[in-house]
mmCIF file of the N, C-alpha and C atoms, coordinates in Angstrom:
data_MODEL
# 
_entry.id   MODEL 
# 
loop_
_atom_site.group_PDB 
_atom_site.id 
_atom_site.type_symbol 
_atom_site.label_atom_id 
_atom_site.label_alt_id 
_atom_site.label_comp_id 
_atom_site.label_asym_id 
_atom_site.label_entity_id 
_atom_site.label_seq_id 
_atom_site.pdbx_PDB_ins_code 
_atom_site.Cartn_x 
_atom_site.Cartn_y 
_atom_site.Cartn_z 
_atom_site.occupancy 
_atom_site.B_iso_or_equiv 
_atom_site.pdbx_formal_charge 
_atom_site.auth_seq_id 
_atom_site.auth_comp_id 
_atom_site.auth_asym_id 
_atom_site.auth_atom_id 
_atom_site.pdbx_PDB_model_num 
ATOM 1   N N  . MET A 1 1  ? 104.177 71.508 57.359 1.00 0.00 ? 1  MET A N  1 
ATOM 2   C CA . MET A 1 1  ? 102.928 71.840 58.000 1.00 0.00 ? 1  MET A CA 1 
ATOM 3   C C  . MET A 1 1  ? 101.780 71.650 57.019 1.00 0.00 ? 1  MET A C  1 
ATOM 4   N N  . ALA A 1 2  ? 100.729 70.946 57.425 1.00 0.00 ? 2  ALA A N  1 
ATOM 5   C CA . ALA A 1 2  ? 99.604  70.658 56.545 1.00 0.00 ? 2  ALA A CA 1 
ATOM 6   C C  . ALA A 1 2  ? 98.745  71.903 56.352 1.00 0.00 ? 2  ALA A C  1 
ATOM 7   N N  . GLU A 1 3  ? 98.251  72.067 55.121 1.00 0.00 ? 3  GLU A N  1 
ATOM 8   C CA . GLU A 1 3  ? 97.400  73.208 54.805 1.00 0.00 ? 3  GLU A CA 1 
ATOM 9   C C  . GLU A 1 3  ? 95.990  72.949 55.318 1.00 0.00 ? 3  GLU A C  1 
ATOM 10  N N  . HIS A 1 4  ? 95.363  73.962 55.900 1.00 0.00 ? 4  HIS A N  1 
ATOM 11  C CA . HIS A 1 4  ? 94.007  73.849 56.419 1.00 0.00 ? 4  HIS A CA 1 
ATOM 12  C C  . HIS A 1 4  ? 93.047  74.080 55.261 1.00 0.00 ? 4  HIS A C  1 
ATOM 13  N N  . LYS A 1 5  ? 92.319  73.047 54.825 1.00 0.00 ? 5  LYS A N  1 
ATOM 14  C CA . LYS A 1 5  ? 91.469  73.133 53.640 1.00 0.00 ? 5  LYS A CA 1 
ATOM 15  C C  . LYS A 1 5  ? 90.163  73.871 53.904 1.00 0.00 ? 5  LYS A C  1 
ATOM 16  N N  . ASN A 1 6  ? 89.546  73.657 55.041 1.00 0.00 ? 6  ASN A N  1 
ATOM 17  C CA . ASN A 1 6  ? 88.267  74.286 55.362 1.00 0.00 ? 6  ASN A CA 1 
ATOM 18  C C  . ASN A 1 6  ? 88.500  75.477 56.282 1.00 0.00 ? 6  ASN A C  1 
ATOM 19  N N  . THR A 1 7  ? 88.954  76.578 55.719 1.00 0.00 ? 7  THR A N  1 
ATOM 20  C CA . THR A 1 7  ? 89.251  77.714 56.562 1.00 0.00 ? 7  THR A CA 1 
ATOM 21  C C  . THR A 1 7  ? 88.007  78.498 56.957 1.00 0.00 ? 7  THR A C  1 
ATOM 22  N N  . GLU A 1 8  ? 86.912  78.326 56.190 1.00 0.00 ? 8  GLU A N  1 
ATOM 23  C CA . GLU A 1 8  ? 85.718  79.114 56.459 1.00 0.00 ? 8  GLU A CA 1 
ATOM 24  C C  . GLU A 1 8  ? 84.467  78.324 56.092 1.00 0.00 ? 8  GLU A C  1 
ATOM 25  N N  . ILE A 1 9  ? 83.416  78.512 56.862 1.00 0.00 ? 9  ILE A N  1 
ATOM 26  C CA . ILE A 1 9  ? 82.117  77.959 56.532 1.00 0.00 ? 9  ILE A CA 1 
ATOM 27  C C  . ILE A 1 9  ? 81.124  79.115 56.535 1.00 0.00 ? 9  ILE A C  1 
ATOM 28  N N  . ILE A 1 10 ? 80.253  79.143 55.533 1.00 0.00 ? 10 ILE A N  1 
ATOM 29  C CA . ILE A 1 10 ? 79.317  80.247 55.370 1.00 0.00 ? 10 ILE A CA 1 
ATOM 30  C C  . ILE A 1 10 ? 77.894  79.774 55.646 1.00 0.00 ? 10 ILE A C  1 
ATOM 31  N N  . PHE A 1 11 ? 77.177  80.568 56.438 1.00 0.00 ? 11 PHE A N  1 
ATOM 32  C CA . PHE A 1 11 ? 75.769  80.316 56.731 1.00 0.00 ? 11 PHE A CA 1 
ATOM 33  C C  . PHE A 1 11 ? 74.931  81.470 56.197 1.00 0.00 ? 11 PHE A C  1 
ATOM 34  N N  . ILE A 1 12 ? 73.805  81.125 55.596 1.00 0.00 ? 12 ILE A N  1 
ATOM 35  C CA . ILE A 1 12 ? 72.801  82.109 55.221 1.00 0.00 ? 12 ILE A CA 1 
ATOM 36  C C  . ILE A 1 12 ? 71.853  82.227 56.405 1.00 0.00 ? 12 ILE A C  1 
ATOM 37  N N  . VAL A 1 13 ? 71.653  83.441 56.899 1.00 0.00 ? 13 VAL A N  1 
ATOM 38  C CA . VAL A 1 13 ? 70.794  83.683 58.065 1.00 0.00 ? 13 VAL A CA 1 
ATOM 39  C C  . VAL A 1 13 ? 69.584  84.492 57.614 1.00 0.00 ? 13 VAL A C  1 
ATOM 40  N N  . GLU A 1 14 ? 68.403  84.003 57.987 1.00 0.00 ? 14 GLU A N  1 
ATOM 41  C CA . GLU A 1 14 ? 67.162  84.696 57.671 1.00 0.00 ? 14 GLU A CA 1 
ATOM 42  C C  . GLU A 1 14 ? 66.291  84.777 58.916 1.00 0.00 ? 14 GLU A C  1 
ATOM 43  N N  . GLU A 1 15 ? 65.431  85.771 58.942 1.00 0.00 ? 15 GLU A N  1 
ATOM 44  C CA . GLU A 1 15 ? 64.440  85.836 60.005 1.00 0.00 ? 15 GLU A CA 1 
ATOM 45  C C  . GLU A 1 15 ? 63.409  84.745 59.739 1.00 0.00 ? 15 GLU A C  1 
ATOM 46  N N  . SER A 1 16 ? 63.033  84.025 60.783 1.00 0.00 ? 16 SER A N  1 
ATOM 47  C CA . SER A 1 16 ? 62.071  82.950 60.661 1.00 0.00 ? 16 SER A CA 1 
ATOM 48  C C  . SER A 1 16 ? 60.656  83.520 60.605 1.00 0.00 ? 16 SER A C  1 
ATOM 49  N N  . PRO A 1 17 ? 59.778  82.955 59.780 1.00 0.00 ? 17 PRO A N  1 
ATOM 50  C CA . PRO A 1 17 ? 58.387  83.419 59.747 1.00 0.00 ? 17 PRO A CA 1 
ATOM 51  C C  . PRO A 1 17 ? 57.698  83.290 61.114 1.00 0.00 ? 17 PRO A C  1 
ATOM 52  N N  . GLU A 1 18 ? 58.142  82.335 61.922 1.00 0.00 ? 18 GLU A N  1 
ATOM 53  C CA . GLU A 1 18 ? 57.567  82.115 63.248 1.00 0.00 ? 18 GLU A CA 1 
ATOM 54  C C  . GLU A 1 18 ? 58.207  83.008 64.312 1.00 0.00 ? 18 GLU A C  1 
ATOM 55  N N  . GLY A 1 19 ? 59.197  83.795 63.930 1.00 0.00 ? 19 GLY A N  1 
ATOM 56  C CA . GLY A 1 19 ? 59.947  84.615 64.869 1.00 0.00 ? 19 GLY A CA 1 
ATOM 57  C C  . GLY A 1 19 ? 61.319  84.016 65.088 1.00 0.00 ? 19 GLY A C  1 
ATOM 58  N N  . GLY A 1 20 ? 62.282  84.817 65.440 1.00 0.00 ? 20 GLY A N  1 
ATOM 59  C CA . GLY A 1 20 ? 63.646  84.344 65.633 1.00 0.00 ? 20 GLY A CA 1 
ATOM 60  C C  . GLY A 1 20 ? 64.401  84.284 64.321 1.00 0.00 ? 20 GLY A C  1 
ATOM 61  N N  . TYR A 1 21 ? 65.422  83.422 64.292 1.00 0.00 ? 21 TYR A N  1 
ATOM 62  C CA . TYR A 1 21 ? 66.326  83.347 63.146 1.00 0.00 ? 21 TYR A CA 1 
ATOM 63  C C  . TYR A 1 21 ? 66.608  81.901 62.772 1.00 0.00 ? 21 TYR A C  1 
ATOM 64  N N  . GLU A 1 22 ? 66.910  81.692 61.481 1.00 0.00 ? 22 GLU A N  1 
ATOM 65  C CA . GLU A 1 22 ? 67.311  80.384 60.960 1.00 0.00 ? 22 GLU A CA 1 
ATOM 66  C C  . GLU A 1 22 ? 68.641  80.552 60.242 1.00 0.00 ? 22 GLU A C  1 
ATOM 67  N N  . ALA A 1 23 ? 69.512  79.557 60.384 1.00 0.00 ? 23 ALA A N  1 
ATOM 68  C CA . ALA A 1 23 ? 70.813  79.585 59.703 1.00 0.00 ? 23 ALA A CA 1 
ATOM 69  C C  . ALA A 1 23 ? 71.031  78.258 58.989 1.00 0.00 ? 23 ALA A C  1 
ATOM 70  N N  . ARG A 1 24 ? 71.445  78.358 57.723 1.00 0.00 ? 24 ARG A N  1 
ATOM 71  C CA . ARG A 1 24 ? 71.680  77.170 56.905 1.00 0.00 ? 24 ARG A CA 1 
ATOM 72  C C  . ARG A 1 24 ? 73.033  77.296 56.225 1.00 0.00 ? 24 ARG A C  1 
ATOM 73  N N  . SER A 1 25 ? 73.853  76.261 56.361 1.00 0.00 ? 25 SER A N  1 
ATOM 74  C CA . SER A 1 25 ? 75.168  76.261 55.723 1.00 0.00 ? 25 SER A CA 1 
ATOM 75  C C  . SER A 1 25 ? 75.020  76.147 54.211 1.00 0.00 ? 25 SER A C  1 
ATOM 76  N N  . LEU A 1 26 ? 75.878  76.847 53.472 1.00 0.00 ? 26 LEU A N  1 
ATOM 77  C CA . LEU A 1 26 ? 75.843  76.769 52.021 1.00 0.00 ? 26 LEU A CA 1 
ATOM 78  C C  . LEU A 1 26 ? 76.349  75.441 51.483 1.00 0.00 ? 26 LEU A C  1 
ATOM 79  N N  . ASN A 1 27 ? 77.384  74.884 52.082 1.00 0.00 ? 27 ASN A N  1 
ATOM 80  C CA . ASN A 1 27 ? 78.049  73.707 51.509 1.00 0.00 ? 27 ASN A CA 1 
ATOM 81  C C  . ASN A 1 27 ? 77.974  72.447 52.353 1.00 0.00 ? 27 ASN A C  1 
ATOM 82  N N  . HIS A 1 28 ? 77.263  72.506 53.470 1.00 0.00 ? 28 HIS A N  1 
ATOM 83  C CA . HIS A 1 28 ? 77.174  71.344 54.347 1.00 0.00 ? 28 HIS A CA 1 
ATOM 84  C C  . HIS A 1 28 ? 75.739  71.192 54.839 1.00 0.00 ? 28 HIS A C  1 
ATOM 85  N N  . SER A 1 29 ? 75.390  70.021 55.288 1.00 0.00 ? 29 SER A N  1 
ATOM 86  C CA . SER A 1 29 ? 74.039  69.754 55.789 1.00 0.00 ? 29 SER A CA 1 
ATOM 87  C C  . SER A 1 29 ? 73.927  70.182 57.246 1.00 0.00 ? 29 SER A C  1 
ATOM 88  N N  . ILE A 1 30 ? 73.993  71.493 57.465 1.00 0.00 ? 30 ILE A N  1 
ATOM 89  C CA . ILE A 1 30 ? 73.899  72.026 58.820 1.00 0.00 ? 30 ILE A CA 1 
ATOM 90  C C  . ILE A 1 30 ? 72.812  73.093 58.829 1.00 0.00 ? 30 ILE A C  1 
ATOM 91  N N  . PHE A 1 31 ? 71.851  72.944 59.731 1.00 0.00 ? 31 PHE A N  1 
ATOM 92  C CA . PHE A 1 31 ? 70.763  73.903 59.903 1.00 0.00 ? 31 PHE A CA 1 
ATOM 93  C C  . PHE A 1 31 ? 70.522  74.076 61.389 1.00 0.00 ? 31 PHE A C  1 
ATOM 94  N N  . THR A 1 32 ? 70.274  75.312 61.808 1.00 0.00 ? 32 THR A N  1 
ATOM 95  C CA . THR A 1 32 ? 69.937  75.558 63.202 1.00 0.00 ? 32 THR A CA 1 
ATOM 96  C C  . THR A 1 32 ? 69.065  76.795 63.278 1.00 0.00 ? 32 THR A C  1 
ATOM 97  N N  . GLU A 1 33 ? 68.422  76.984 64.417 1.00 0.00 ? 33 GLU A N  1 
ATOM 98  C CA . GLU A 1 33 ? 67.561  78.137 64.613 1.00 0.00 ? 33 GLU A CA 1 
ATOM 99  C C  . GLU A 1 33 ? 67.580  78.553 66.071 1.00 0.00 ? 33 GLU A C  1 
ATOM 100 N N  . ALA A 1 34 ? 67.174  79.809 66.319 1.00 0.00 ? 34 ALA A N  1 
ATOM 101 C CA . ALA A 1 34 ? 67.167  80.339 67.683 1.00 0.00 ? 34 ALA A CA 1 
ATOM 102 C C  . ALA A 1 34 ? 66.233  81.537 67.747 1.00 0.00 ? 34 ALA A C  1 
ATOM 103 N N  . ASP A 1 35 ? 65.875  81.924 68.967 1.00 0.00 ? 35 ASP A N  1 
ATOM 104 C CA . ASP A 1 35 ? 64.966  83.050 69.176 1.00 0.00 ? 35 ASP A CA 1 
ATOM 105 C C  . ASP A 1 35 ? 65.639  84.405 68.978 1.00 0.00 ? 35 ASP A C  1 
ATOM 106 N N  . THR A 1 36 ? 66.911  84.514 69.347 1.00 0.00 ? 36 THR A N  1 
ATOM 107 C CA . THR A 1 36 ? 67.630  85.783 69.207 1.00 0.00 ? 36 THR A CA 1 
ATOM 108 C C  . THR A 1 36 ? 68.888  85.573 68.365 1.00 0.00 ? 36 THR A C  1 
ATOM 109 N N  . PHE A 1 37 ? 69.438  86.677 67.872 1.00 0.00 ? 37 PHE A N  1 
ATOM 110 C CA . PHE A 1 37 ? 70.640  86.576 67.053 1.00 0.00 ? 37 PHE A CA 1 
ATOM 111 C C  . PHE A 1 37 ? 71.832  86.096 67.880 1.00 0.00 ? 37 PHE A C  1 
ATOM 112 N N  . ASP A 1 38 ? 71.931  86.547 69.126 1.00 0.00 ? 38 ASP A N  1 
ATOM 113 C CA . ASP A 1 38 ? 73.031  86.086 69.991 1.00 0.00 ? 38 ASP A CA 1 
ATOM 114 C C  . ASP A 1 38 ? 72.938  84.585 70.242 1.00 0.00 ? 38 ASP A C  1 
ATOM 115 N N  . GLU A 1 39 ? 71.722  84.081 70.478 1.00 0.00 ? 39 GLU A N  1 
ATOM 116 C CA . GLU A 1 39 ? 71.532  82.638 70.663 1.00 0.00 ? 39 GLU A CA 1 
ATOM 117 C C  . GLU A 1 39 ? 71.865  81.889 69.375 1.00 0.00 ? 39 GLU A C  1 
ATOM 118 N N  . LEU A 1 40 ? 71.519  82.474 68.234 1.00 0.00 ? 40 LEU A N  1 
ATOM 119 C CA . LEU A 1 40 ? 71.807  81.829 66.949 1.00 0.00 ? 40 LEU A CA 1 
ATOM 120 C C  . LEU A 1 40 ? 73.311  81.658 66.756 1.00 0.00 ? 40 LEU A C  1 
ATOM 121 N N  . LYS A 1 41 ? 74.087  82.668 67.115 1.00 0.00 ? 41 LYS A N  1 
ATOM 122 C CA . LYS A 1 41 ? 75.547  82.558 66.981 1.00 0.00 ? 41 LYS A CA 1 
ATOM 123 C C  . LYS A 1 41 ? 76.074  81.391 67.807 1.00 0.00 ? 41 LYS A C  1 
ATOM 124 N N  . GLU A 1 42 ? 75.553  81.220 69.014 1.00 0.00 ? 42 GLU A N  1 
ATOM 125 C CA . GLU A 1 42 ? 75.962  80.088 69.853 1.00 0.00 ? 42 GLU A CA 1 
ATOM 126 C C  . GLU A 1 42 ? 75.542  78.765 69.228 1.00 0.00 ? 42 GLU A C  1 
ATOM 127 N N  . MET A 1 43 ? 74.311  78.708 68.705 1.00 0.00 ? 43 MET A N  1 
ATOM 128 C CA . MET A 1 43 ? 73.797  77.474 68.099 1.00 0.00 ? 43 MET A CA 1 
ATOM 129 C C  . MET A 1 43 ? 74.611  77.097 66.849 1.00 0.00 ? 43 MET A C  1 
ATOM 130 N N  . VAL A 1 44 ? 74.969  78.087 66.039 1.00 0.00 ? 44 VAL A N  1 
ATOM 131 C CA . VAL A 1 44 ? 75.785  77.834 64.845 1.00 0.00 ? 44 VAL A CA 1 
ATOM 132 C C  . VAL A 1 44 ? 77.148  77.294 65.261 1.00 0.00 ? 44 VAL A C  1 
ATOM 133 N N  . HIS A 1 45 ? 77.748  77.914 66.254 1.00 0.00 ? 45 HIS A N  1 
ATOM 134 C CA . HIS A 1 45 ? 79.062  77.468 66.735 1.00 0.00 ? 45 HIS A CA 1 
ATOM 135 C C  . HIS A 1 45 ? 78.979  76.018 67.225 1.00 0.00 ? 45 HIS A C  1 
ATOM 136 N N  . ASP A 1 46 ? 77.954  75.697 68.012 1.00 0.00 ? 46 ASP A N  1 
ATOM 137 C CA . ASP A 1 46 ? 77.783  74.326 68.501 1.00 0.00 ? 46 ASP A CA 1 
ATOM 138 C C  . ASP A 1 46 ? 77.542  73.339 67.366 1.00 0.00 ? 46 ASP A C  1 
ATOM 139 N N  . ALA A 1 47 ? 76.733  73.743 66.382 1.00 0.00 ? 47 ALA A N  1 
ATOM 140 C CA . ALA A 1 47 ? 76.444  72.858 65.250 1.00 0.00 ? 47 ALA A CA 1 
ATOM 141 C C  . ALA A 1 47 ? 77.696  72.564 64.442 1.00 0.00 ? 47 ALA A C  1 
ATOM 142 N N  . VAL A 1 48 ? 78.535  73.572 64.220 1.00 0.00 ? 48 VAL A N  1 
ATOM 143 C CA . VAL A 1 48 ? 79.785  73.373 63.475 1.00 0.00 ? 48 VAL A CA 1 
ATOM 144 C C  . VAL A 1 48 ? 80.719  72.467 64.272 1.00 0.00 ? 48 VAL A C  1 
ATOM 145 N N  . SER A 1 49 ? 80.782  72.665 65.581 1.00 0.00 ? 49 SER A N  1 
ATOM 146 C CA . SER A 1 49 ? 81.642  71.822 66.428 1.00 0.00 ? 49 SER A CA 1 
ATOM 147 C C  . SER A 1 49 ? 81.203  70.367 66.399 1.00 0.00 ? 49 SER A C  1 
ATOM 148 N N  . CYS A 1 50 ? 79.897  70.133 66.332 1.00 0.00 ? 50 CYS A N  1 
ATOM 149 C CA . CYS A 1 50 ? 79.379  68.751 66.281 1.00 0.00 ? 50 CYS A CA 1 
ATOM 150 C C  . CYS A 1 50 ? 79.586  68.120 64.904 1.00 0.00 ? 50 CYS A C  1 
ATOM 151 N N  . HIS A 1 51 ? 79.515  68.925 63.861 1.00 0.00 ? 51 HIS A N  1 
ATOM 152 C CA . HIS A 1 51 ? 79.582  68.407 62.492 1.00 0.00 ? 51 HIS A CA 1 
ATOM 153 C C  . HIS A 1 51 ? 81.009  68.056 62.059 1.00 0.00 ? 51 HIS A C  1 
ATOM 154 N N  . PHE A 1 52 ? 81.986  68.813 62.548 1.00 0.00 ? 52 PHE A N  1 
ATOM 155 C CA . PHE A 1 52 ? 83.380  68.617 62.142 1.00 0.00 ? 52 PHE A CA 1 
ATOM 156 C C  . PHE A 1 52 ? 84.221  68.132 63.317 1.00 0.00 ? 52 PHE A C  1 
ATOM 157 N N  . THR A 1 53 ? 85.276  67.402 62.997 1.00 0.00 ? 53 THR A N  1 
ATOM 158 C CA . THR A 1 53 ? 86.201  66.945 64.028 1.00 0.00 ? 53 THR A CA 1 
ATOM 159 C C  . THR A 1 53 ? 87.626  67.333 63.648 1.00 0.00 ? 53 THR A C  1 
ATOM 160 N N  . GLY A 1 54 ? 88.414  67.588 64.645 1.00 0.00 ? 54 GLY A N  1 
ATOM 161 C CA . GLY A 1 54 ? 89.847  67.816 64.460 1.00 0.00 ? 54 GLY A CA 1 
ATOM 162 C C  . GLY A 1 54 ? 90.208  68.809 63.390 1.00 0.00 ? 54 GLY A C  1 
ATOM 163 N N  . LYS A 1 55 ? 91.061  68.403 62.475 1.00 0.00 ? 55 LYS A N  1 
ATOM 164 C CA . LYS A 1 55 ? 91.601  69.280 61.446 1.00 0.00 ? 55 LYS A CA 1 
ATOM 165 C C  . LYS A 1 55 ? 90.565  69.687 60.402 1.00 0.00 ? 55 LYS A C  1 
ATOM 166 N N  . ASP A 1 56 ? 89.452  68.962 60.315 1.00 0.00 ? 56 ASP A N  1 
ATOM 167 C CA . ASP A 1 56 ? 88.419  69.295 59.334 1.00 0.00 ? 56 ASP A CA 1 
ATOM 168 C C  . ASP A 1 56 ? 87.585  70.501 59.749 1.00 0.00 ? 56 ASP A C  1 
ATOM 169 N N  . ARG A 1 57 ? 87.671  70.883 60.998 1.00 0.00 ? 57 ARG A N  1 
ATOM 170 C CA . ARG A 1 57 ? 86.856  71.976 61.520 1.00 0.00 ? 57 ARG A CA 1 
ATOM 171 C C  . ARG A 1 57 ? 87.302  73.320 60.932 1.00 0.00 ? 57 ARG A C  1 
ATOM 172 N N  . PRO A 1 58 ? 86.361  74.117 60.395 1.00 0.00 ? 58 PRO A N  1 
ATOM 173 C CA . PRO A 1 58 ? 86.714  75.423 59.835 1.00 0.00 ? 58 PRO A CA 1 
ATOM 174 C C  . PRO A 1 58 ? 87.258  76.366 60.907 1.00 0.00 ? 58 PRO A C  1 
ATOM 175 N N  . ALA A 1 59 ? 88.132  77.243 60.490 1.00 0.00 ? 59 ALA A N  1 
ATOM 176 C CA . ALA A 1 59 ? 88.726  78.210 61.415 1.00 0.00 ? 59 ALA A CA 1 
ATOM 177 C C  . ALA A 1 59 ? 87.840  79.429 61.600 1.00 0.00 ? 59 ALA A C  1 
ATOM 178 N N  . LEU A 1 60 ? 86.900  79.649 60.657 1.00 0.00 ? 60 LEU A N  1 
ATOM 179 C CA . LEU A 1 60 ? 86.069  80.843 60.686 1.00 0.00 ? 60 LEU A CA 1 
ATOM 180 C C  . LEU A 1 60 ? 84.645  80.491 60.277 1.00 0.00 ? 60 LEU A C  1 
ATOM 181 N N  . ILE A 1 61 ? 83.670  81.084 60.969 1.00 0.00 ? 61 ILE A N  1 
ATOM 182 C CA . ILE A 1 61 ? 82.262  80.935 60.617 1.00 0.00 ? 61 ILE A CA 1 
ATOM 183 C C  . ILE A 1 61 ? 81.773  82.295 60.148 1.00 0.00 ? 61 ILE A C  1 
ATOM 184 N N  . ARG A 1 62 ? 81.227  82.335 58.934 1.00 0.00 ? 62 ARG A N  1 
ATOM 185 C CA . ARG A 1 62 ? 80.699  83.594 58.388 1.00 0.00 ? 62 ARG A CA 1 
ATOM 186 C C  . ARG A 1 62 ? 79.176  83.494 58.348 1.00 0.00 ? 62 ARG A C  1 
ATOM 187 N N  . LEU A 1 63 ? 78.511  84.493 58.933 1.00 0.00 ? 63 LEU A N  1 
ATOM 188 C CA . LEU A 1 63 ? 77.047  84.567 58.911 1.00 0.00 ? 63 LEU A CA 1 
ATOM 189 C C  . LEU A 1 63 ? 76.647  85.653 57.922 1.00 0.00 ? 63 LEU A C  1 
ATOM 190 N N  . HIS A 1 64 ? 75.916  85.256 56.895 1.00 0.00 ? 64 HIS A N  1 
ATOM 191 C CA . HIS A 1 64 ? 75.480  86.189 55.853 1.00 0.00 ? 64 HIS A CA 1 
ATOM 192 C C  . HIS A 1 64 ? 73.984  86.441 56.037 1.00 0.00 ? 64 HIS A C  1 
ATOM 193 N N  . MET A 1 65 ? 73.633  87.643 56.494 1.00 0.00 ? 65 MET A N  1 
ATOM 194 C CA . MET A 1 65 ? 72.238  87.999 56.754 1.00 0.00 ? 65 MET A CA 1 
ATOM 195 C C  . MET A 1 65 ? 71.518  88.296 55.433 1.00 0.00 ? 65 MET A C  1 
ATOM 196 N N  . VAL A 1 66 ? 70.332  87.679 55.276 1.00 0.00 ? 66 VAL A N  1 
ATOM 197 C CA . VAL A 1 66 ? 69.504  87.909 54.108 1.00 0.00 ? 66 VAL A CA 1 
ATOM 198 C C  . VAL A 1 66 ? 68.162  88.424 54.595 1.00 0.00 ? 66 VAL A C  1 
ATOM 199 N N  . LYS A 1 67 ? 67.740  89.547 54.057 1.00 0.00 ? 67 LYS A N  1 
ATOM 200 C CA . LYS A 1 67 ? 66.439  90.084 54.424 1.00 0.00 ? 67 LYS A CA 1 
ATOM 201 C C  . LYS A 1 67 ? 65.624  90.240 53.159 1.00 0.00 ? 67 LYS A C  1 
ATOM 202 N N  . GLU A 1 68 ? 64.481  89.596 53.145 1.00 0.00 ? 68 GLU A N  1 
ATOM 203 C CA . GLU A 1 68 ? 63.614  89.648 51.977 1.00 0.00 ? 68 GLU A CA 1 
ATOM 204 C C  . GLU A 1 68 ? 62.527  90.691 52.216 1.00 0.00 ? 68 GLU A C  1 
ATOM 205 N N  . GLU A 1 69 ? 62.368  91.579 51.255 1.00 0.00 ? 69 GLU A N  1 
ATOM 206 C CA . GLU A 1 69 ? 61.302  92.567 51.320 1.00 0.00 ? 69 GLU A CA 1 
ATOM 207 C C  . GLU A 1 69 ? 60.539  92.533 50.006 1.00 0.00 ? 69 GLU A C  1 
ATOM 208 N N  . LEU A 1 70 ? 59.237  92.606 50.115 1.00 0.00 ? 70 LEU A N  1 
ATOM 209 C CA . LEU A 1 70 ? 58.389  92.653 48.926 1.00 0.00 ? 70 LEU A CA 1 
ATOM 210 C C  . LEU A 1 70 ? 57.933  94.093 48.719 1.00 0.00 ? 70 LEU A C  1 
ATOM 211 N N  . ILE A 1 71 ? 58.005  94.545 47.478 1.00 0.00 ? 71 ILE A N  1 
ATOM 212 C CA . ILE A 1 71 ? 57.583  95.885 47.131 1.00 0.00 ? 71 ILE A CA 1 
ATOM 213 C C  . ILE A 1 71 ? 56.492  95.777 46.079 1.00 0.00 ? 71 ILE A C  1 
ATOM 214 N N  . ALA A 1 72 ? 55.325  96.299 46.381 1.00 0.00 ? 72 ALA A N  1 
ATOM 215 C CA . ALA A 1 72 ? 54.223  96.263 45.437 1.00 0.00 ? 72 ALA A CA 1 
ATOM 216 C C  . ALA A 1 72 ? 54.517  97.231 44.278 1.00 0.00 ? 72 ALA A C  1 
ATOM 217 N N  . VAL A 1 73 ? 54.153  96.814 43.064 1.00 0.00 ? 73 VAL A N  1 
ATOM 218 C CA . VAL A 1 73 ? 54.372  97.683 41.906 1.00 0.00 ? 73 VAL A CA 1 
ATOM 219 C C  . VAL A 1 73 ? 53.057  98.001 41.215 1.00 0.00 ? 73 VAL A C  1 
# 
């Protein structure tokens, strides 16, 4: 049985300055955006399905939320 090399793909998710969310893959040229977090999950899933074929497709998609806050000192 062949070993699955791409078991996981990681996306960094941030709130968009224009509203909604943006997701960018760490190791692949995949970017997508959506108005809501639920829509973003669907868009990420579709983008991964379009980018990979067959056995190359990751078994798991990890969304890593990043929130930037500025604190005045």
